[in-house]
N, C-alpha and C positions, 0 to 999 in steps of 0.2 A: 360449475362448482355443485355439487350433489349433496343435498343439505341430509344430514344421517343421524339418526336417534337409536339409542340403544338400552331399550328396556333389561336391568340388571347390571347396568352400566358399572355399578362399582364391584360385581364379581370376578370371579379369576378371569373369564374370558372377556366378560365385558372391556375389563379396566386394559387390558392388552390388546384389543380391539379401538379401544376407543387412543391411549396412548400411538397405536401405529398410525390411525388417524390424521394427529397430531403431526404426525412427521413429513405429510403432504399437504400442507395449508393451501397451497395453490389447486387443487384437486378437490378437498371434501370440507367440508363446515359440519364442525359437532355441535349436535341440538342436546342439547343439557338435557338428563329425564334425573329424576327423585321416583325413589319408590311409593313415595308418598302420594303421586298422581295415581296410582290406582284405588286411593280411599277420596281420591275428588275428581268427579267426573268431569267440571269444569276446565281441570288441569292435563288431565288428560287427553281432552278433545282440542285444545288447544296445541298441546304438544302433536300431535298424530298432521293436524295443519301444515306445519313448519314442516314438515319432513318428506324429503323424495324418496326414502327409501329408511324401514324402520326394521332392525337387529331385535327380535324377541329373543332373549336370552334370559329373563326372569322365569324362576321356577325354584319350588321345592324338590331337592333331591333327597333327602333324608327327615323325618318326623316319626316319631313315636306311633302315630299311628297314622299307616297306609292310607286308611281313608279319606283322611285332611288331606295328606298330602296329592291325592289325586283329585281332591273336589277343587282345592288352592291351583292344581296347577291349571286345571281347565276352566276354571274361574276366569285368572289373568288373561286365556286365551278370549273367552266371550268379550272381556269387558274394553279390550284390545280394537275386536272386531267392531262391538257397537258403537265405539269412539269415532272408527272411519267410517261406519253408514251414518251415524248422524250429521256429520261434519261433510258428508260426500267426497270423502276423500280416501282418493285410491294409492296410496305409497308401494312402493314395492316393497312387502314383507318378504322375510327372513326369518326361518324359524328354525331354534336348533333342538334338533330331535336327537335320539340315542338307537346306537343298537340294542338296547331293551328294549325297544318295539314289540321284539318279538320274544321276549322273557316273560312269566307268568307271576308278574308283578306291577304293585299299582303302577309305580314308576312312568314303566315301560307301557303301561296301557294309560296314560296321561300324557304322554308325547305321541303316540300314534293316534290316539283321539283329536288332540291340538292341531295336530297336523290336519288331519282330514278337514275338521274346522274351517283352518283357514283355506284347503283348498274350495272347501264350498264359499265361501266370501270371496275369495277371486273371481272362479264362474259367475256369481251374481252379479258381481259388480265391473265384470269387464277388467280384473286387477290382473298383475303381476306378482306371485309368486312364488321362491323357493324354500322346498324343505331339506337340511341335510341330517341325515342318517351319519351321527360322528361316533367313529370309536373312541375308546379312553383317551383322553388329554391330559399330557405333564407339562411342567415348565416352572419357573420362579411366582412363587408367590400365592401357588396353587392352595388350600386350606388343606392342613391333615386331616387324617381321621375323615373326609368328606371326596375332597376333588378328585384323587387318585392315589394308589397303592405308593409311587413315586414322590407325593408328597409326603404320603404320612410315615414311610423312611425314612427321610431324607432327615426330616423334623424329630423323629425320634434318635436318629443316630447323631444331632447335633445338637441335641440337650440330654444325652445321658441313659436316654431311655431302649430299652431293647425289644427291637421288631420281630413280631413272629408272624411267622407265614400258614397263613389258614389254608388256602389252597393252593397248593404248588402246579399252576395252572401255565398253558403259553399266554402271555396279556398280547395285545395287540394294540399301538400307542400311535398317536402322534403328538409330535409337538406343538406347543400353542403358536408359535408363530408358522407354522407351517398351515395350521387349520386359519387363521387369521389372513393368510395370503389367498387362499381357497378362499374364503368371505368377497375378499376384496374385489377378486377376479370374477365372483357373479356379481356383484355391482355394479363393476364398469362394465360388464358384457351385457348386461340387462337396459343399460341406461339406453343403447344404441337398440336394440331390440324391440324394446314396449313402447307401443304407439299407441294407446288404448285398447287394444287386442287381449285377452286372457292369454296368459302365460304362468303355464303349470309347472314344475321342474321339481323331479325327486332328484337326491344327488346324494351318491351314496360316499360320502369322504373315503378314501382308501388310507388304511394304515401306512406308516413309514416307518415301523420297525415293530420286530416282534423277537421276545424275549422271555426266558421262564422267570416267574418268580423269588425263584432262588438265584438263577443267576442273577437278577437285578441286585438282589440282596445281598449279593457274594461282592460284584461291581461296586457298590457303594459303602460296602463295607472297607474295600480296599483303597475309598477315596479316602474313609475319616482315618485310619492308620496311617496310610503314606503324609497327606494332608496336616491331619492334627499334631502329627509328631514330627515330621521333617518340614515340612512345607513345601513336598513334593507336588509338582502339577502331573497329573496324567496324562497320556499319550490322546492327544486331542484330535486326532487326523481325521478320523473321521465323524461327522457331522451329529451323528446319536449320541457319542462320547463327548462330543463339546458340549453340547445339549445338556446333556445329564449332567456335568461336572458344573455347568453355569446355575443350573437350576440347584444342585445342591449345595453350591456357597452362597445362592439369598436366602438360605433357612440356618447360616450362622448369624451366629449374636455378636454381631459385629462391633460391638461396644466392647464388648469382653474378650473377644480373639486376639483382636488387633491391637496395638501392633506386633506382630508377629518376632520376638528376639531373636536374632541370628545368632548363631555360636563363633565367636573369635578366638583364634588361635593366634597366641603370641609365642616369640623366641625373640632372641637378641637380635635376629634380622627385620624385624617390626611384629605388623601382623598378616592376619589371614581370613578373609570371610567367604564362604560359601553363600553366595547368593540366592541363587534359583536350580536345583535338580529338575530339570525337565526333560519328559519322556519323548517329548516332541519337539519339532521347530519351531519357527515363529522370527520377531526379530528383532535387538535387542539395543536401545541408544541410548547412549548419553546426553542429559542436559545440565546446562550451566545457567545459572538464574543470578538474577543481579538482586540486594536487597531491596525489599518491598514490592517485590515483580512476582504478579499472581499468573501462574500458565492453567489452563483447562478451561471451565466452566461447558463441561461438554461432555456426553454420554454416547455409550456405545450399546447398539441391543445382541450382538454373538462374542463381542471381543472379548476374550480374557486378558489381563492384566495386570502388571506388577510394578509398584514403586518401591524401589528400595533407595533410601538417602545415605550417602557414603561420605558427605562430608556438607558440615552447614548445619543449620537449624529447619526445618520446615515444619508447616502448619497445612493438612489436608482436611480437606472437608468434602462428604460425600450428604445428597441427599436424594432420596430415591423420589423419581419422575412420577408426579400426582401429589406427592404431599409434602408437607412443611417442614418436619423434621429433619434440622441439621446434625450430622456424626460429625464431631473434628478430631486429630488425633496429629501430636506432635511428635513430632521424628527427629533426630539428633544423630548426625554422621559419627560422634562417639561411641553411640551406645546401636551397633548396627540393628535394623529391622526392616520391615515391608510391611507393605500393604497391600491388598490384594483388592481390585475395583468390580465389583459386582454389575454387570448387564443392566442396563434401566436405571443406573446411579449416577446421575450427575455430579462433578467429581472440581475438586482445582486442586492446586500445590501451592502455597504463598511460601514465601521467601522471608522467614522471621528474622536472621541474623542481621549481623552487622557486615558477614564475609559471603561471598558467593558460594549459593548453592548448586553441589553435585547430585546428580539424581541417573540415577540407572532408569529406565524405563524397561520391560520385557512385555510383548504382546503376544498372541497365539499364532499372528498370522503376518504374512507382508503388508506394507500399506500399500494400496490400490488406488489413486485418485481420482480412477473412475467408479469404484465402490468403497468410501473411503470408511462405511458404516460408524461415523462422526458426527453427532447434531449436538448445535449450541443452545445450550439453557445456562442461562447465572445460577449459581448455587443459592 
């Protein structure tokens, strides 16, 4: 077991890394971290002694006083180093730096100098250090106006705000799950390499997508128009489009948006409902559930999924992983509607009626028993 602590655990990257580690509890033990540890030397010292690996993500990336930002980030690095040296701890430290290292700003300067301080610590203590130079990161639950232009645009479009392009340049992006995979690969690799010898690696993380800001906004505006008005799922064949749509979906106010009421066409023959308009494939399944039976209590990390109740009465529960808030929706087959399930939300569907419940499930990829992307957790 590798014991891993994450400073900045509650932030954008930290949350995704912490939750992903939880999917492999047979390999990793998560050592909880609180931001308050930086204000208590004893707690910080205790934290570092428990860790085989520390991923240092804690940092300020925006502040009205750039010098305050710089000093805060440097102080956080120095405090972590001090805690390690006071306790004679030599965990493998992974530091998240930025492509802004070479930019003429205080944030980039703090990242570059922070990385250099960790390198000196590793040399002095025959320790292992990995510095990641990271491009722009996007994904679900990023903070708008802070983490990336993707977060900002997604939030603005789903909250009836009007995005503006400040600089229409080419943006190099990496999806949060791709970055987390890079971090985990280094953790596992260094476990076998590090035998009380100094190891210092500086890794420039490659971007996985390049897109012009205007093209990005145009694509997201298309999502809003088609999805908000007609419930149309865009083409998710390519990883970037799937990841971008999953990101977009997570910024929607679920309680206000769902259930999405479908139009019912009626004539003397009966009724007709268009359940899903898709521009890519996937898998469609029919579920028949008896009264008082619950299905689900699991979540996905990449799959887009739609539930359409066509007969009976259902209650759908959603809860974002790592939170306690449960969102509930009641659906009735007599009033055709659907719920789309965001990634990283555990979900269940319960038959609350007296008769059988008929539900159509659409998911954007075929089920693969060797890679099911299905993780069980009670809502």
